[in-house]
C-alpha atoms as one frame of an Amber mdcrd trajectory, in Angstrom:
protein
   0.000   0.000   0.000   1.137   3.490  -0.681   1.877   6.025   2.013   1.399
   4.855   5.543  -0.287   1.648   4.383   2.260   0.569   1.799   3.365  -2.358
   3.911  -0.063  -3.335   5.195  -2.508  -2.980   2.341  -2.131  -6.512   1.128
  -2.862  -8.109   4.508  -5.937  -5.907   4.799  -7.257  -6.946   1.415  -9.741
  -9.792   1.523  -9.540 -12.809  -0.741 -10.700 -12.095  -4.249 -13.584 -14.643
  -5.608 -20.274 -15.571  -6.905 -22.392 -15.845  -4.525 -24.920 -13.585  -2.965
 -24.938 -13.692   0.643 -28.528 -13.162   1.300 -29.533 -15.471  -1.482 -26.629
 -17.349  -0.156 -25.941 -16.767  -4.630 -19.289 -13.488  -6.619 -14.435 -13.047
  -8.030 -16.067 -14.006  -9.862 -16.468 -15.002  -9.301 -19.344 -14.573  -7.888
 -23.942 -15.144  -7.924 -26.025 -12.666  -5.445 -29.385 -13.157  -3.701 -32.591
 -11.625  -4.836 -35.593 -11.151  -2.638 -38.256 -13.702  -3.463 -41.776 -14.157
  -2.237 -42.478 -17.749  -3.129 -39.981 -20.013  -4.886 -40.613 -20.382  -8.606
 -38.340 -22.540 -10.693 -37.001 -21.174 -13.957 -34.719 -22.492 -16.628 -32.080
 -20.027 -15.520 -32.185 -21.129 -11.895 -31.252 -24.622 -12.979 -28.115 -23.560
 -14.773 -26.484 -20.759 -12.786 -26.251 -19.445  -9.369 -16.685 -16.472  -8.222
 -13.806 -15.077  -6.916 -14.058 -14.883  -7.372 -18.868 -14.919  -7.491 -21.832
 -15.164 -10.151 -26.887 -14.132 -15.040 -29.533 -14.483 -18.056 -29.742 -12.576
 -21.298 -33.499 -12.607 -21.271 -35.919 -13.670 -18.584 -37.159 -17.217 -19.294
 -40.702 -18.273 -18.649 -41.225 -19.870 -15.261 -41.759 -23.624 -15.365 -44.302
 -25.463 -13.223 -42.515 -27.733 -10.754 -43.582 -31.346 -10.436 -46.002 -31.843
  -7.522 -43.621 -33.904  -5.410 -40.557 -31.781  -6.131 -39.450 -29.803  -3.100
 -37.694 -26.521  -3.843 -33.919 -26.340  -3.537 -31.441 -23.510  -4.176 -29.850
 -22.975  -7.563 -26.343 -24.255  -8.361 -23.589 -21.699  -8.644 -22.429 -21.516
 -12.219 -19.458 -19.300 -11.876 -16.862 -17.782  -9.701 -17.936 -15.661  -7.949
 -18.784 -14.347  -7.507 -21.848 -16.417  -8.271 -24.431 -14.281  -6.643 -27.794
 -13.735  -8.240 -30.938 -12.300  -6.799 -33.967 -12.133  -8.994 -37.343 -11.288
  -7.504 -39.112 -12.577 -10.603 -37.132 -15.803 -10.707 -36.836 -17.339  -7.252
 -33.411 -18.948  -7.277 -34.377 -21.763  -4.986 -34.531 -24.821  -7.250 -31.389
 -26.789  -8.015 -32.892 -29.550 -10.166 -34.992 -29.673 -13.324 -38.671 -30.200
 -12.470 -38.954 -32.517 -15.470 -36.567 -34.842 -13.616 -38.251 -34.544 -10.237
 -39.895 -37.999 -10.206 -38.935 -41.452 -11.397 -40.959 -42.872 -14.312 -43.780
 -45.313 -13.636 -44.252 -48.598 -15.444 -47.354 -48.580 -17.721 -50.465 -49.311
 -15.693 -48.578 -49.296 -12.386 -50.204 -47.658  -9.392 -48.845 -44.167  -8.834
 -46.494 -43.881  -5.856 -44.838 -40.883  -4.217 -41.365 -40.217  -5.566 -38.247
 -38.539  -4.353 -36.750 -35.711  -6.429 -33.881 -36.680  -8.670 -30.645 -34.943
  -7.536 -29.314 -32.336  -9.969 -25.541 -32.297 -10.474 -23.911 -29.714 -12.761
 -20.231 -29.380 -13.677 -18.893 -25.819 -13.594 -16.045 -24.474 -15.721 -14.663
 -20.997 -16.297 -11.599 -19.709 -18.125 -10.863 -16.034 -18.731  -7.958 -15.055
 -20.978  -6.610 -11.539 -21.517  -4.364 -10.218 -24.264  -2.576  -6.935 -23.582
  -2.374  -5.400 -27.050  -0.737  -2.110 -25.991   0.803  -0.747 -22.807   2.298
   2.697 -22.267   4.421   1.556 -19.347   7.168  -0.658 -20.823  10.122   0.666
 -18.784  10.710  -1.751 -15.912  12.848   0.729 -13.962  10.211   3.479 -14.234
   7.390   1.101 -13.332   5.145   2.685 -10.667   3.571  -0.641  -9.647   0.469
   1.072  -8.292  -3.090   0.213  -7.388  -5.175  -1.192 -10.235  -2.168  -1.936
 -12.462  -1.524  -5.679 -12.925   1.799  -4.928 -14.640   0.998  -6.965 -17.727
   3.253  -6.241 -20.669   2.293  -7.190 -24.237   1.074 -10.771 -24.347  -1.428
 -13.208 -22.844  -2.393 -14.093 -19.299  -5.160 -16.033 -17.546  -6.681 -14.024
 -14.687  -9.154 -16.767 -13.713  -9.571 -20.491 -14.215 -12.232 -22.510 -12.362
 -13.386 -26.111 -12.395 -15.837 -27.783 -10.077 -19.291 -29.121  -9.397 -22.546
 -27.793  -7.963 -25.782 -29.559  -7.217 -28.771 -29.899  -4.951 -31.457 -32.196
  -3.586 -34.754 -31.012  -2.142 -33.903 -27.960   0.023 -30.133 -28.559   0.143
 -27.556 -27.426  -2.422 -23.772 -27.253  -2.524 -20.773 -26.227  -4.627 -17.122
 -27.280  -4.744 -14.753 -25.481  -7.105 -11.004 -25.267  -7.508  -9.031 -22.751
  -9.504  -6.449 -20.009  -9.795  -6.768 -16.235  -9.648  -4.079 -13.719 -10.542
  -3.251 -10.985  -8.014  -5.428  -7.980  -8.763  -2.552  -5.503  -9.119   1.143
  -5.012  -8.406   0.400  -4.116  -4.768  -1.587  -7.305  -4.046  -0.091 -10.330
  -2.361  -3.283 -12.388  -2.376  -4.567 -14.573  -3.791  -1.792 -17.041  -4.482
  -1.309 -18.034  -8.115  -1.341 -21.734  -7.157  -4.437 -23.911  -7.607  -6.613
 -23.446  -4.533 -10.072 -24.180  -3.199 -12.339 -21.373  -4.417 -15.779 -22.517
  -3.238 -16.719 -25.261  -0.805 -20.111 -24.693   0.760 -23.446 -26.253   1.604
 -26.740 -24.389   1.936 -30.154 -25.207   3.365 -33.255 -23.287   2.258 -36.545
 -23.052   4.143 -39.336 -21.582   1.987 -42.456 -20.314   3.741 -45.297 -17.867
   3.234 -43.076 -15.250   4.826 -40.265 -15.686   2.302 -37.182 -17.894   2.032
 -34.660 -18.393   4.830 -31.241 -19.797   3.964 -28.275 -20.969   6.006 -24.905
 -21.327   4.295 -21.616 -22.636   5.687 -18.114 -23.263   4.305 -15.909 -21.247
   1.968 -18.686 -18.917   0.847 -19.302 -15.610  -0.943 -19.759 -12.579   1.322
 -22.804 -10.302   1.000 -21.281  -6.862   1.417 -20.820  -4.950  -1.865 -23.030
  -5.233  -4.949 -20.143  -5.429  -7.410 -18.209  -7.893  -5.243 -21.283 -10.130
  -5.198 -21.629 -10.089  -8.990 -20.394 -13.155 -10.805 -17.077 -12.568 -12.539
 -18.713 -14.018 -15.669 -21.169 -11.112 -15.633 -18.666  -8.292 -15.141 -18.460
  -6.185 -18.315 -14.646  -5.909 -18.163 -14.034  -9.256 -16.396 -12.490  -7.407
 -13.439 -13.935  -5.426 -10.573 -13.271  -1.772  -9.859 -10.131  -0.879  -7.903
 -12.287   0.443  -5.053 -14.236  -2.816  -4.841 -11.086  -4.920  -4.837  -9.490
  -3.016  -1.947 -12.583  -2.282   0.145 -14.931  -5.241  -0.369 -14.269  -8.889
   0.561 -15.478 -11.526  -1.902 -15.149 -14.909  -0.132 -14.123 -16.271   3.236
 -14.549 -19.280   5.492 -17.613 -18.866   7.670 -21.389 -19.090   7.925 -24.228
 -16.793   6.869 -27.961 -16.604   7.549 -30.230 -14.781   5.115 -33.906 -14.119
   4.589 -35.645 -12.876   1.439 -39.205 -11.623   1.467 -40.719 -10.105  -1.656
 -38.374  -7.228  -2.546 -36.360  -7.191   0.700 -33.315  -9.296   1.546 -31.264
  -9.352   4.753 -28.023 -11.269   5.381 -25.764 -11.614   8.426 -22.577 -13.665
   8.526 -19.525 -14.430  10.636 -16.196 -15.344   9.008 -12.571 -15.996   9.913
 -11.503 -12.725   8.344  -7.941 -13.894   7.849  -8.290 -15.773   4.583  -7.232
 -19.170   5.923  -9.162 -22.321   4.953  -7.786 -24.355   7.843  -8.545 -22.208
  10.862  -8.533 -18.649  12.136  -5.040 -17.221  12.625  -6.015 -14.081  14.558
  -7.809 -13.434  17.868 -11.019 -12.085  16.332 -13.608 -12.845  13.703 -15.202
 -10.845  10.922 -18.881  -9.845  11.057 -20.722  -8.719   7.915 -24.315  -7.581
   7.459 -26.230  -6.394   4.392 -29.685  -5.086   3.515 -31.029  -5.235  -0.057
 -34.139  -3.728  -1.616 -34.859  -4.786  -5.203 -37.759  -4.274  -7.600 -37.954
  -5.433 -11.210 -35.274  -7.647 -12.760 -31.930  -8.895 -11.479 -30.114  -6.298
  -9.411 -26.832  -8.200  -9.344 -25.847  -7.998 -12.970 -25.818  -5.442 -15.751
 -26.388  -7.859 -18.660 -30.168  -7.770 -18.322 -32.847  -5.901 -20.292 -35.545
  -5.796 -17.608 -36.223  -2.499 -15.845 -34.782  -2.683 -12.344 -34.135  -0.564
  -9.282 -31.958  -1.992  -6.500 -30.424  -0.451  -3.383 -28.087  -2.015  -0.845
 -26.029  -1.155   2.219 -23.363  -3.286   3.886 -21.405  -3.151   7.154 -18.226
  -5.017   8.114 -16.225  -5.360  11.335 -12.970  -7.331  11.488 -10.576  -7.836
  14.416  -7.105  -8.861  13.298  -3.809  -9.514  15.092  -2.691  -5.897  15.353
  -5.608  -3.863  14.012  -9.356  -3.625  13.961 -11.305  -2.447  10.939 -14.794
  -1.168  10.213 -16.213  -0.614   6.737 -19.486   0.576   5.267 -20.690   0.291
   1.670 -23.664   1.823  -0.163 -24.681   0.887  -3.714 -27.428   1.574  -6.215
 -28.348  -0.061  -9.533 -30.944   1.393 -11.869 -31.890   0.038 -15.297 -34.381
   1.121 -17.925 -34.650  -0.236 -21.488 -31.292  -2.014 -21.149 -29.385   1.067
 -19.930 -27.870   0.378 -16.510 -26.305   2.809 -14.058 -24.339   1.205 -11.222
 -22.997   3.428  -8.443 -21.117   2.251  -5.387 -19.172   3.923  -2.594 -17.303
   2.598   0.403 -15.317   3.810   3.393 -13.134   1.961   5.879 -11.371   2.821
   9.137  -8.288   0.848  10.188  -7.210   1.366  13.807  -4.052   0.025  15.486
  -4.409  -2.290  18.456  -3.749  -0.352  21.659  -1.758  -3.243  23.101  -0.422
  -5.462  20.264   0.922  -8.779  21.556   2.591 -10.238  18.474   3.554  -7.667
  15.839   3.565  -3.897  15.541   0.312  -2.562  14.039   0.027  -2.281  10.257
  -0.869   1.401  10.667   0.570   3.897  13.196  -2.759   5.704  13.649  -6.406
   5.391  12.679  -6.460   5.551   8.894  -9.464   6.244   6.721  -9.727   4.583
   3.308 -12.159   5.811   0.679 -13.310   4.526  -2.692 -16.129   4.330  -5.168
 -17.150   3.600  -8.722 -19.749   4.576 -11.315 -20.545   2.498 -14.396 -22.889
   3.217 -17.291 -23.658   0.338 -19.659 -26.161  -0.749 -22.285 -27.263  -4.348
 -22.871 -29.010  -5.473 -26.052 -29.840  -8.921 -27.354 -28.934  -9.360 -31.039
 -29.304 -12.070 -33.645 -25.840 -13.268 -32.675 -25.404 -13.108 -28.926 -25.757
  -9.804 -27.100 -23.686  -6.621 -26.955 -22.806  -4.656 -23.822 -20.805  -1.425
 -24.290 -19.848   0.302 -21.028 -17.736   2.974 -19.396 -16.613   2.850 -15.747
 -14.653   5.171 -13.492 -13.339   3.988 -10.123 -11.411   5.802  -7.398  -9.436
   4.603  -4.383  -7.541   6.465  -1.657  -5.672   4.199   0.755  -5.112   6.958
   3.351  -7.161  10.127   3.077  -4.788  12.101   5.348  -1.881  11.536   2.917
  -1.383  12.948  -0.565   0.658  10.304  -2.341   0.498   7.556  -4.973  -2.240
   5.885  -2.949  -4.747   8.275  -4.584  -5.685   6.645  -7.906  -8.412   6.779
 -10.536  -9.018   4.201 -13.271 -11.245   4.628 -16.330 -12.434   1.624 -18.381
 -14.211   2.029 -21.730 -15.070  -0.847 -24.031 -17.517  -3.504 -25.127 -18.343
  -7.091 -24.218 -19.935  -9.319 -26.890 -21.865 -11.930 -24.950 -21.934 -15.420
 -26.450 -21.501 -14.880 -30.194 -20.665 -18.581 -29.890 -22.190 -20.828 -27.224
 -20.468 -20.413 -23.832 -18.003 -17.804 -25.187 -17.708 -14.061 -24.473 -15.261
 -11.719 -26.195 -14.521  -8.042 -25.635 -12.009  -5.214 -25.585 -11.327  -2.202
 -23.360  -9.156   0.903 -23.182  -7.871   1.463 -19.644  -6.657   4.844 -18.419
  -4.841   4.988 -15.053  -4.226   8.214 -13.174  -2.316   8.795  -9.939  -3.641
  12.090  -8.612  -0.857  12.686  -6.115   2.816  11.786  -5.871   4.758  10.511
  -8.846   2.628  10.000 -11.952   3.577   7.805 -14.916   1.762   7.325 -18.221
   0.293   3.881 -17.815  -2.674   3.399 -20.184  -3.280   0.074 -21.920  -5.548
  -1.713 -24.383  -6.860  -5.155 -23.474  -8.693  -7.809 -25.496 -10.417 -10.445
 -23.371 -12.096 -13.800 -23.868 -14.298 -15.821 -21.549 -15.406 -19.444 -21.601
 -18.079 -20.615 -19.176 -20.235 -23.640 -18.508 -23.142 -23.686 -17.822 -24.504
 -20.717 -19.726 -27.587 -18.590 -19.276 -28.505 -19.267 -22.915 -27.911 -23.042
 -22.939 -29.123 -25.482 -20.293 -26.754 -28.180 -18.988 -27.089 -31.695 -20.341
 -30.053 -33.636 -18.993 -27.978 -36.464 -17.491 -31.027 -38.284 -16.163 -32.688
 -38.054 -19.580 -29.598 -39.595 -21.153 -29.723 -42.458 -18.650 -33.408 -43.015
 -19.427 -32.769 -43.077 -23.168 -30.003 -45.601 -22.592 -32.478 -47.821 -20.713
 -30.776 -47.477 -17.345 -32.503 -47.047 -13.992 -33.278 -43.565 -12.724 -31.010
 -41.913 -10.184 -33.718 -41.823  -7.487 -35.910 -44.669  -6.368 -39.564 -44.377
  -5.269 -39.896 -43.426  -1.608 -41.745 -46.688  -0.895 -38.607 -48.600  -1.936
 -36.288 -46.453   0.230
């Protein structure tokens, strides 16, 4: 971190990774929760919920679930991420209703049946090509916030592989992958293959809404952009303010409740980024309130008119510091034009009596950031187009005027699925350090994305394939259990 936080910014940054916490749906990869009244299964809910967490081109018609099929949450289809809330499409069904009961022999007496479990493989690969970079002098390299230090050539910022599924009111996801450090100041995440998602969730639908409990390595419901799936991000990366002020995933547990257009989530997490235990004396508490009307408020690639507002609060006690953060965000969409605005502030305070190490900061330090993005989404005969422009700002210590004060402008276009499961796009990126030593550091990036499942193409009907092959169904009648 620059200024007084240069040596402690990385430890304060949370792990980068799709799922909404209150629909707990995100880097990528991340999907987010949407308030729902009563669960309604849709084609989209069966195919997508990262990092790192996770979203449809057009709203599909709701399907009528089989009578004996109990609702279960949707599988996460991408990193992040992997957070989707949709008041019109209750994301609470993890299996296809057409597969909800085993077939009956002709003339046999009808018996109650158990739902057939739904299991979906998940895959994600994002590849970037830096076509032009102003900063080619290694010795003059500023290595600042928001600059990944990619010279001309290719790199893979995200790669994910795993499985998600569900049965009745229980669903789960397990995914492994790699994620590049966000910028030259980041130390986390490691570039080695690691566990990205490993969680289980129980949903309890009722007339008063849907209550969910989620435990494991899970997405955190704090910031709207951090909860968006990395597959749904226009530029395949989050704003610099989101990366440094909003956690994406952590090991912990979260309880959420969605009722009509309101969603509330509260969670407790390790806060230190370790999968094998907490390495500091405190834990991290996060709470979020969401109000959503219309379409999906956790992605921009949607044509439905939407208004969504959210506020998040975070408290984290670490070895030598304690931190509080607050985040406010708003998404508005009309006729495919989406405005996303988000702002956050954090206070890092040194421990009055550190027992292990000196504090990361010598005094209470305020960190400030925000972003604004304007985009347009339109379905075409070949895929869908999404041009956008985004400006983000981050100040790692408001009382200092140094290279920790940065602004980053993205302008470009994402062509969604011109081929099945494939996105392609390009962006011009302008970086500006408002204080301290400034270096010309603009770049042009071409990016590609491969994902499975897709919002436009349902996963393979594995049970249907078994039936066509003459094999037995995956679930037996309850009377035979």
